[in-house]
BAFI-3210 file (N, C-alpha, C; in Angstrom, 3 decimals, decimal comma, padded with zeros to 6 digits):
// residues 226
n [1|2|3|4|5|6|7|8|9|10|11|12|13|14|15|16|17|18|19|20|21|22|23|24|25|26|27|28|29|30|31|32|33|34|35|36|37|38|39|40|41|42|43|44|45|46|47|48|49|50|51|52|53|54|55|56|57|58|59|60|61|62|63|64|65|66|67|68|69|70|71|72|73|74|75|76|77|78|79|80|81|82|83|84|85|86|87|88|89|90|91|92|93|94|95|96|97|98|99|100|101|102|103|104|105|106|107|108|109|110|111|112|113|114|115|116|117|118|119|120|121|122|123|124|125|126|127|128|129|130|131|132|133|134|135|136|137|138|139|140|141|142|143|144|145|146|147|148|149|150|151|152|153|154|155|156|157|158|159|160|161|162|163|164|165|166|167|168|169|170|171|172|173|174|175|176|177|178|179|180|181|182|183|184|185|186|187|188|189|190|191|192|193|194|195|196|197|198|199|200|201|202|203|204|205|206|207|208|209|210|211|212|213|214|215|216|217|218|219|220|221|222|223|224|225|226]
n.u [000,848|000,534|002,040|001,640|003,602|003,456|004,739|004,300|005,035|004,783|003,889|005,530|007,801|007,952|008,149|005,699|004,867|002,700|001,007|-000,671|-002,845|-003,125|-005,792|-006,975|-006,217|-006,493|-009,158|-008,194|-005,736|-006,118|-008,464|-009,789|-009,668|-012,280|-013,475|-016,098|-018,180|-019,329|-018,747|-021,054|-023,419|-024,508|-023,686|-022,743|-019,800|-019,182|-018,182|-017,625|-016,395|-013,352|-010,616|-008,449|-009,172|-011,803|-012,290|-011,776|-009,444|-008,583|-005,469|-005,155|-007,263|-008,675|-009,940|-011,532|-009,192|-007,281|-005,106|-006,055|-004,391|-002,378|-003,224|-003,542|-005,446|-006,997|-006,949|-008,281|-010,850|-011,510|-011,682|-013,812|-015,953|-016,320|-017,001|-019,490|-020,875|-020,948|-022,452|-024,903|-025,782|-026,076|-028,076|-030,217|-030,703|-031,466|-033,830|-035,363|-035,561|-037,095|-039,480|-040,246|-040,676|-042,927|-044,698|-044,980|-046,139|-048,607|-051,032|-053,271|-053,619|-054,200|-052,670|-051,546|-051,224|-049,329|-047,187|-046,543|-045,809|-043,576|-041,843|-041,403|-039,989|-037,522|-034,231|-034,237|-032,271|-030,364|-031,830|-031,789|-029,160|-029,083|-028,874|-027,834|-025,244|-021,834|-020,387|-018,653|-016,005|-015,279|-013,125|-012,670|-010,928|-012,347|-014,392|-015,878|-017,178|-019,249|-020,621|-023,586|-025,340|-028,654|-031,727|-034,715|-036,864|-037,808|-039,940|-039,189|-036,926|-038,122|-039,663|-037,674|-036,643|-038,845|-039,015|-036,772|-037,608|-037,220|-036,769|-037,820|-038,702|-038,826|-040,002|-038,709|-038,493|-038,098|-035,688|-034,788|-036,589|-037,740|-037,313|-036,192|-034,553|-033,738|-031,976|-031,079|-027,901|-027,586|-028,032|-030,633|-031,643|-033,934|-034,032|-035,528|-033,995|-030,677|-027,346|-026,537|-028,895|-030,401|-032,736|-031,990|-030,967|-029,556|-027,254|-025,778|-023,175|-021,700|-018,320|-015,787|-013,270|-014,048|-014,559|-016,881|-018,948|-020,394|-023,072|-024,406|-027,176|-028,175|-030,980|-032,100|-033,872|-032,568|-030,730|-028,146|-026,201|-025,781]
n.v [-001,198|002,171|004,761|007,936|010,407|013,020|016,048|018,099|021,129|022,372|025,356|025,443|024,221|021,445|018,610|016,779|013,624|012,259|009,470|008,361|006,242|005,482|005,333|007,291|009,768|012,853|013,112|013,893|012,703|009,986|009,063|007,943|009,657|010,483|010,571|009,606|009,319|009,036|011,225|012,734|011,288|010,530|008,178|005,887|004,662|001,317|000,566|-001,876|-003,366|-004,714|-003,603|-005,186|-007,832|-008,281|-007,217|-008,394|-008,347|-008,541|-008,450|-008,029|-006,598|-003,933|-000,682|001,901|002,321|002,212|000,328|-001,524|-002,517|-000,698|001,363|003,131|002,476|004,746|006,066|004,185|004,206|006,830|006,680|004,775|006,010|008,307|007,057|006,065|008,493|009,464|007,405|007,637|010,164|009,651|007,630|008,979|010,974|009,383|008,294|010,605|011,373|009,245|009,716|012,206|011,526|009,895|011,767|013,569|011,895|011,329|013,477|013,707|013,644|015,465|018,669|018,992|016,402|015,506|017,121|016,188|013,567|014,134|015,158|012,839|011,451|012,579|012,158|009,369|007,383|008,440|008,316|005,600|005,149|006,752|006,498|003,978|001,598|001,218|-001,832|-004,869|-005,106|-006,644|-007,843|-009,393|-010,487|-009,007|-007,827|-005,741|-005,621|-003,944|-003,907|-003,013|-002,269|-001,957|-000,794|-002,703|-004,848|-007,456|-006,256|-003,583|-003,609|-004,155|-001,875|000,106|-000,905|-000,530|002,259|003,020|002,490|000,450|-000,839|-003,487|-005,450|-008,427|-011,331|-013,781|-017,081|-019,653|-021,258|-018,815|-015,857|-013,072|-009,893|-008,472|-006,043|-003,326|-000,277|002,182|001,194|-000,383|-003,272|-004,149|-005,892|-007,331|-009,435|-011,994|-013,237|-014,423|-015,863|-015,155|-014,881|-012,500|-010,308|-008,725|-005,912|-005,667|-004,019|-003,969|-002,578|-001,871|-001,034|001,015|-000,718|-003,241|-003,974|-004,761|-003,025|-003,841|-003,325|-004,188|-004,133|-004,989|-005,943|-005,731|-006,143|-004,647|-003,234|-004,097|-006,674|-009,782]
n.w [000,000|-000,866|000,973|002,523|003,877|006,079|007,373|010,075|011,519|014,620|016,501|018,722|017,925|017,618|015,659|013,957|012,774|010,393|009,065|006,271|004,413|000,866|000,291|001,768|000,886|-000,976|-003,438|-005,954|-006,296|-006,335|-007,636|-010,800|-013,985|-014,464|-012,041|-009,766|-011,604|-015,009|-017,889|-019,075|-019,294|-016,931|-015,772|-013,242|-011,695|-010,916|-007,831|-006,805|-008,698|-009,517|-011,264|-012,249|-011,603|-012,488|-015,104|-018,387|-020,741|-024,086|-025,524|-028,223|-029,246|-031,109|-031,103|-032,717|-034,179|-032,231|-030,330|-027,628|-025,632|-025,459|-023,920|-020,838|-017,813|-017,202|-019,659|-021,222|-020,039|-020,649|-023,446|-023,747|-022,395|-023,929|-026,286|-025,500|-025,172|-027,816|-028,947|-027,553|-028,455|-031,228|-031,217|-030,025|-031,919|-034,095|-033,026|-032,750|-035,441|-036,422|-035,055|-036,107|-038,785|-038,506|-037,492|-039,584|-041,460|-040,381|-039,587|-038,069|-035,330|-032,248|-031,496|-028,877|-027,988|-029,824|-029,112|-026,535|-027,175|-028,680|-026,747|-025,268|-027,170|-027,163|-026,011|-025,427|-025,501|-023,783|-021,480|-020,998|-020,163|-017,923|-014,480|-014,621|-013,817|-014,398|-015,215|-015,624|-018,044|-021,095|-023,643|-026,779|-029,390|-032,103|-030,690|-028,282|-025,143|-022,987|-019,834|-018,041|-015,075|-013,975|-012,493|-012,504|-014,546|-016,872|-018,164|-017,962|-019,591|-022,073|-022,345|-022,692|-025,072|-026,813|-026,666|-028,065|-030,557|-032,685|-036,069|-038,342|-036,522|-034,541|-032,797|-030,523|-029,117|-026,606|-024,564|-023,683|-024,162|-026,175|-027,870|-030,960|-033,065|-035,366|-034,994|-036,919|-037,838|-035,661|-033,746|-031,687|-028,839|-026,651|-023,886|-021,862|-020,029|-019,112|-019,146|-016,672|-015,433|-015,157|-016,825|-019,984|-021,995|-025,000|-027,101|-030,151|-031,900|-034,913|-035,666|-037,233|-039,063|-038,430|-035,793|-033,179|-030,990|-028,025|-025,908|-022,871|-020,917|-017,774|-015,942|-012,688|-009,546|-007,531|-008,948|-009,065|-010,208|-008,867]
ca.u [000,000|001,305|001,867|002,012|004,119|003,357|005,413|003,722|005,841|003,925|004,452|006,571|008,995|007,940|007,720|004,774|004,741|001,433|001,053|-002,000|-002,835|-003,579|-007,253|-007,478|-005,728|-007,493|-009,638|-007,428|-004,550|-006,431|-009,550|-009,527|-009,870|-013,670|-014,024|-017,067|-019,200|-018,934|-018,740|-022,306|-024,596|-024,992|-023,322|-021,929|-018,838|-019,433|-016,990|-017,375|-015,651|-011,913|-010,156|-007,575|-009,770|-013,093|-012,231|-011,020|-009,059|-007,782|-004,469|-005,168|-008,451|-008,467|-011,174|-011,287|-007,801|-006,409|-004,926|-006,425|-003,280|-001,483|-003,864|-003,661|-006,856|-007,651|-007,132|-009,311|-012,138|-011,746|-012,133|-015,119|-016,980|-016,606|-017,758|-020,870|-021,492|-021,238|-023,527|-026,145|-026,205|-026,539|-029,341|-031,265|-031,029|-032,222|-035,169|-036,071|-035,854|-038,211|-040,688|-040,625|-041,236|-044,291|-045,512|-045,283|-047,011|-049,940|-051,311|-054,641|-053,665|-054,224|-051,352|-051,019|-050,774|-048,082|-046,127|-046,142|-045,094|-042,265|-041,016|-040,998|-039,043|-036,221|-033,400|-034,590|-031,038|-029,776|-032,620|-031,339|-027,914|-029,272|-029,127|-027,146|-023,922|-020,893|-019,877|-017,497|-015,605|-014,558|-012,818|-012,227|-010,759|-012,953|-015,589|-015,712|-018,464|-019,328|-021,829|-024,174|-026,398|-029,671|-032,870|-035,884|-037,120|-037,944|-040,869|-038,390|-036,094|-038,986|-040,028|-036,546|-036,608|-039,886|-038,691|-035,778|-038,409|-036,479|-037,457|-037,595|-038,862|-039,289|-039,977|-038,132|-038,867|-037,310|-035,192|-034,819|-037,492|-037,585|-037,568|-035,000|-034,829|-032,625|-032,045|-029,960|-027,121|-027,424|-028,936|-031,142|-032,306|-034,390|-034,173|-036,123|-033,020|-029,310|-026,613|-026,462|-030,244|-031,119|-033,148|-030,997|-031,147|-028,237|-027,146|-024,544|-022,886|-020,490|-017,368|-014,831|-012,212|-014,614|-014,836|-018,263|-019,114|-021,597|-023,481|-025,403|-027,810|-028,804|-032,010|-032,360|-034,649|-031,704|-029,851|-026,813|-026,251|-024,937]
ca.v [000,000|003,392|005,568|009,334|010,906|014,479|016,610|019,354|021,777|023,167|026,653|025,306|023,639|019,992|018,062|015,664|012,833|011,553|008,532|008,039|005,344|006,104|005,368|008,431|011,033|013,625|012,428|014,230|011,865|008,554|008,698|008,000|011,013|010,882|010,527|008,542|009,218|009,311|012,634|013,468|010,437|010,236|006,823|005,728|003,574|000,316|000,484|-003,264|-004,011|-004,538|-003,503|-006,281|-009,146|-008,426|-006,924|-009,357|-007,609|-009,214|-007,461|-007,808|-005,850|-002,569|000,096|003,203|002,400|002,248|-000,972|-001,305|-002,860|000,455|002,382|002,990|002,317|006,045|006,336|003,273|004,729|008,042|006,231|004,120|006,972|009,139|006,184|006,063|009,783|009,483|006,444|008,222|011,234|009,048|006,933|009,963|011,612|008,402|008,197|011,836|011,280|008,318|010,379|013,250|010,848|009,483|012,974|014,110|010,948|011,323|014,779|013,671|013,747|016,820|019,283|018,767|015,016|015,444|017,763|015,276|012,456|014,637|015,231|011,477|010,970|013,182|011,625|008,006|006,630|008,995|007,792|004,237|005,220|007,462|005,610|002,701|001,483|000,527|-003,069|-005,546|-004,890|-007,768|-007,716|-010,648|-010,303|-007,776|-007,517|-005,039|-005,698|-003,175|-004,260|-002,002|-002,766|-000,952|-001,327|-003,008|-006,235|-007,636|-005,230|-002,362|-003,791|-004,032|-000,456|000,796|-001,410|000,168|003,686|003,197|002,413|-000,257|-001,357|-004,921|-006,154|-009,812|-011,966|-015,120|-017,792|-020,833|-021,152|-017,371|-015,212|-011,627|-009,164|-007,896|-005,114|-002,476|001,189|002,488|-000,037|-000,983|-004,373|-004,013|-007,129|-007,457|-010,846|-012,163|-013,890|-014,520|-016,888|-014,676|-014,909|-011,234|-009,825|-007,818|-005,193|-005,678|-003,207|-004,290|-001,469|-002,091|000,074|000,981|-001,697|-004,554|-004,213|-004,569|-002,547|-004,442|-002,763|-005,056|-003,591|-006,059|-005,373|-006,462|-005,311|-003,735|-002,514|-004,685|-008,106|-010,559]
ca.w [000,000|-000,928|002,159|002,417|005,143|006,160|008,532|010,516|012,545|015,478|016,877|019,755|017,342|017,619|014,379|014,115|011,564|010,213|007,957|005,773|003,257|-000,377|000,267|002,508|000,372|-001,693|-004,634|-007,143|-006,440|-006,360|-008,520|-012,220|-014,477|-014,455|-010,695|-009,537|-012,634|-016,380|-018,219|-019,254|-019,368|-015,596|-015,376|-012,042|-011,783|-009,892|-006,991|-006,451|-009,775|-009,470|-012,644|-012,634|-011,419|-013,134|-016,527|-019,175|-021,930|-025,097|-025,946|-029,671|-029,637|-031,582|-031,147|-033,343|-034,599|-031,055|-029,701|-026,230|-024,735|-025,366|-023,103|-019,388|-017,434|-017,327|-021,083|-021,690|-019,597|-021,436|-024,763|-023,674|-021,997|-025,087|-027,189|-025,020|-025,469|-029,248|-029,162|-027,044|-029,373|-032,479|-030,996|-029,772|-033,199|-034,867|-032,442|-033,106|-036,872|-036,582|-034,569|-037,063|-039,960|-038,167|-037,310|-040,905|-042,153|-039,785|-038,974|-037,573|-033,870|-031,720|-031,314|-027,539|-027,934|-030,581|-028,343|-025,477|-027,796|-029,062|-025,549|-024,943|-028,182|-026,935|-024,936|-025,014|-025,242|-022,563|-020,373|-020,732|-019,403|-016,663|-013,356|-014,778|-013,203|-015,267|-014,637|-016,197|-019,427|-021,703|-025,061|-027,364|-030,824|-032,626|-029,912|-027,008|-024,437|-021,749|-019,097|-017,162|-014,212|-013,724|-011,758|-013,321|-014,884|-018,314|-018,643|-018,111|-020,781|-023,246|-022,442|-023,334|-026,447|-027,564|-026,731|-029,123|-031,785|-033,729|-037,248|-038,599|-035,242|-034,520|-031,480|-030,492|-027,890|-026,306|-023,191|-023,464|-025,109|-026,235|-029,106|-031,564|-034,151|-035,764|-034,905|-037,789|-038,026|-034,333|-033,434|-030,319|-028,444|-025,265|-023,506|-020,531|-019,165|-019,625|-018,403|-015,294|-014,895|-015,236|-018,153|-020,553|-023,249|-025,635|-028,309|-030,870|-032,803|-035,715|-035,689|-038,335|-038,864|-038,170|-034,376|-032,732|-029,621|-027,452|-024,612|-022,251|-019,715|-016,994|-015,093|-011,454|-008,616|-006,761|-009,848|-008,992|-010,537|-007,946]
c.u [000,882|000,995|002,287|002,432|004,098|004,029|004,777|004,607|004,935|004,650|005,544|007,728|009,045|007,407|006,846|004,653|003,360|001,556|-000,367|-001,861|-003,356|-005,087|-007,799|-007,002|-006,784|-007,897|-008,787|-006,270|-004,870|-007,502|-009,099|-010,016|-011,327|-014,255|-015,072|-018,124|-018,607|-019,156|-020,106|-023,549|-025,143|-024,650|-022,519|-020,988|-019,072|-018,168|-016,666|-016,560|-014,178|-011,370|-009,375|-008,274|-011,039|-013,032|-011,338|-010,708|-008,177|-006,772|-004,470|-006,324|-008,095|-009,824|-010,852|-009,818|-006,802|-006,322|-005,101|-005,282|-002,323|-002,025|-003,715|-005,144|-007,614|-007,922|-008,216|-010,694|-012,509|-012,301|-013,550|-016,231|-017,322|-017,321|-019,231|-021,576|-021,851|-022,418|-024,868|-026,670|-026,756|-027,898|-030,481|-031,669|-031,842|-033,652|-035,995|-036,466|-037,055|-039,522|-041,171|-041,240|-042,676|-045,209|-045,934|-046,278|-048,436|-050,173|-052,717|-054,744|-053,689|-052,828|-050,737|-050,482|-049,456|-046,921|-045,629|-045,371|-043,699|-041,321|-040,520|-039,961|-037,641|-035,487|-033,691|-033,335|-030,362|-030,534|-032,236|-030,076|-028,112|-029,633|-028,446|-025,750|-023,008|-020,336|-018,667|-017,272|-014,872|-014,290|-012,297|-012,141|-011,313|-014,240|-015,212|-017,075|-018,384|-020,668|-022,267|-025,232|-027,372|-030,889|-034,040|-036,037|-037,282|-038,893|-040,125|-037,524|-036,917|-039,428|-038,922|-036,420|-037,618|-039,583|-037,665|-036,394|-037,675|-037,372|-037,134|-037,683|-039,285|-039,176|-039,311|-038,480|-038,047|-036,888|-035,140|-035,678|-037,238|-037,894|-036,252|-035,402|-033,612|-032,956|-030,840|-029,203|-026,832|-028,459|-029,329|-031,947|-032,654|-034,629|-034,729|-035,197|-031,661|-028,600|-026,407|-027,838|-031,047|-031,570|-032,135|-031,561|-029,754|-028,281|-025,778|-024,323|-021,611|-019,622|-016,446|-013,725|-012,714|-014,880|-016,314|-018,264|-020,443|-021,854|-024,610|-025,898|-028,549|-029,753|-032,280|-033,144|-033,806|-030,828|-028,427|-026,939|-025,285|-024,531]
c.v [001,246|004,245|007,002|009,827|012,422|014,950|017,946|019,911|022,710|024,425|026,532|024,453|022,129|019,510|016,838|014,951|012,185|010,683|008,200|007,116|006,078|006,216|006,607|009,769|011,668|012,916|012,698|013,259|010,389|008,189|008,734|009,335|011,442|010,908|009,434|008,407|009,457|010,764|013,286|012,604|010,077|008,859|006,854|004,558|002,618|000,117|-000,951|-003,988|-003,681|-004,609|-004,728|-007,637|-009,342|-008,209|-007,937|-008,708|-008,452|-008,195|-007,182|-006,919|-004,409|-001,880|001,489|003,390|002,426|000,846|-000,803|-001,608|-001,681|001,557|002,086|002,829|003,630|006,372|005,437|003,760|006,002|007,669|005,670|005,088|007,913|008,339|006,159|007,372|009,907|008,572|007,022|009,292|010,655|008,386|007,907|010,689|010,671|008,274|009,431|011,815|010,384|008,971|011,427|012,634|010,417|010,689|013,555|013,213|010,958|012,619|014,839|013,857|015,213|017,347|018,994|017,353|014,848|016,005|016,834|014,086|012,882|014,737|013,842|010,945|011,510|012,472|010,207|007,174|007,119|008,496|006,367|004,233|005,849|006,483|004,260|002,764|000,689|-000,692|-003,588|-005,177|-006,126|-007,444|-009,056|-010,456|-008,967|-007,401|-006,854|-005,011|-004,935|-003,469|-003,124|-002,689|-001,631|-001,599|-001,576|-004,494|-006,345|-006,601|-003,909|-002,441|-003,611|-002,575|000,343|000,370|-000,656|001,660|003,986|003,026|001,687|-000,680|-002,848|-005,730|-007,597|-010,327|-013,326|-015,764|-019,059|-020,773|-019,692|-016,757|-013,715|-011,061|-008,611|-006,990|-004,251|-001,003|001,696|001,208|-000,742|-002,083|-004,301|-005,262|-007,087|-008,933|-010,947|-012,882|-013,916|-015,605|-016,476|-014,588|-013,650|-010,933|-008,799|-007,051|-005,060|-004,857|-003,466|-003,244|-001,752|-000,839|-000,074|-000,018|-003,076|-004,882|-003,968|-004,130|-003,074|-003,811|-003,628|-004,433|-004,731|-005,426|-006,280|-005,555|-004,282|-002,890|-003,014|-006,162|-008,863|-011,877]
c.w [000,000|000,295|001,875|003,791|005,109|007,442|008,850|011,629|013,341|015,928|017,926|019,259|017,310|016,277|014,618|012,776|011,535|008,980|007,549|004,588|002,043|-000,417|000,937|001,966|-000,488|-002,979|-005,860|-007,374|-006,587|-007,365|-009,974|-012,751|-014,492|-013,046|-010,602|-010,620|-013,997|-016,713|-018,313|-019,283|-017,998|-015,131|-014,084|-012,236|-010,623|-009,071|-006,599|-007,524|-009,641|-010,886|-013,069|-012,579|-012,242|-014,642|-017,234|-020,514|-022,837|-025,641|-027,439|-030,131|-029,995|-031,665|-031,655|-033,715|-033,464|-030,462|-028,190|-025,268|-024,543|-024,461|-021,615|-019,061|-017,600|-018,792|-021,681|-021,293|-020,357|-022,810|-024,698|-023,294|-023,143|-026,172|-026,789|-025,341|-026,943|-029,576|-028,733|-027,999|-030,674|-032,307|-030,757|-031,052|-034,077|-034,347|-032,793|-034,584|-037,120|-036,149|-035,562|-038,309|-039,698|-038,040|-038,651|-041,645|-041,616|-039,029|-038,397|-036,066|-033,461|-031,443|-029,964|-027,408|-028,684|-029,778|-027,252|-026,037|-028,207|-027,889|-025,170|-025,929|-027,950|-025,801|-024,528|-024,725|-023,980|-021,336|-020,010|-019,883|-018,026|-015,553|-013,477|-014,171|-014,116|-014,547|-015,392|-017,663|-019,925|-023,163|-025,553|-028,870|-031,269|-031,905|-028,591|-026,331|-023,129|-021,084|-018,188|-016,314|-013,932|-013,088|-012,703|-013,554|-016,401|-018,908|-018,859|-019,362|-022,055|-023,438|-023,113|-024,794|-027,303|-027,701|-027,829|-030,511|-032,917|-034,899|-037,384|-037,309|-035,454|-033,094|-031,600|-029,149|-027,777|-024,854|-022,753|-024,556|-025,128|-027,603|-029,640|-032,726|-034,413|-035,519|-035,690|-038,087|-036,702|-034,132|-031,962|-029,976|-026,963|-024,975|-022,094|-019,568|-019,835|-018,825|-016,955|-014,652|-015,124|-016,663|-018,670|-021,742|-023,845|-026,912|-028,926|-031,963|-033,588|-035,742|-036,899|-038,024|-038,509|-036,717|-034,083|-031,273|-029,101|-026,089|-024,066|-020,958|-019,021|-015,974|-013,887|-010,512|-007,872|-007,661|-009,817|-009,239|-009,649|-008,581]
res [m|m|l|r|i|c|v|f|v|l|s|f|g|v|a|v|l|t|v|t|s|a|a|n|v|t|p|e|s|t|e|h|i|f|g|p|t|g|p|s|t|g|r|a|v|n|s|e|v|d|v|d|e|e|n|v|l|d|p|t|t|v|l|d|g|i|r|l|r|d|l|s|y|e|e|l|m|f|l|l|n|n|e|d|d|l|f|v|s|e|m|d|i|l|a|l|k|k|f|v|e|k|k|v|a|s|r|t|s|g|g|l|r|k|k|r|a|g|v|r|a|l|g|v|a|r|g|l|f|r|g|s|t|i|g|r|l|t|t|s|g|r|s|v|t|r|n|y|e|t|q|g|d|f|h|t|a|v|t|h|f|n|n|l|n|p|t|d|r|s|a|f|s|g|r|i|s|g|f|t|g|m|v|g|n|h|r|v|t|a|r|d|g|s|k|f|g|a|p|t|l|e|i|r|s|p|k|a|g|g|t|t|m|v|r|k|f|r|f|t|p|s|g|v|n|r]
***
């Protein structure tokens, strides 16, 4: 454990030594560059996740032309958090575009109802991230998977799925059931279970260079997957 030794000289000339652990020093010297939250999506960092023990990183994985093994943890979080911000903006614009297309195609509804629907169409992707907690990160070859934990159940996952307004929807059933569809070039899938048991909303986003960014939101009553 890194120790910090401070010397205080009192007015009567006696030097006092104090020793503190790194866990007790100021946040500027110990926290990662984003502190306890992500930059703008309201994400919280799961303090229960240990970077070395929980995250599984493939040293060959490349994201946006950057080999992940060449990044420090702070630089990796900087990259992933900015990826999330870009993703949120793109998804929200796509959702707004879809709403406007529907509004133009059907002008029979009352103006007040349209206005309320328009408000609901804004920020649907940001709403998915709001309140979620960043969990485990895994990379394998050309796939980068970032997990998030959030409060809710399968009904919550389906609500977010519908809010994103995907096209080419279809249902599937079996050991795990759910719905899948496309938002732009993003594959969105809501499942009523997973190998960890919790319902999930998964969004697969193709990136330049052939890498796929996968975001998995796990819904549990407490918001933490045990």
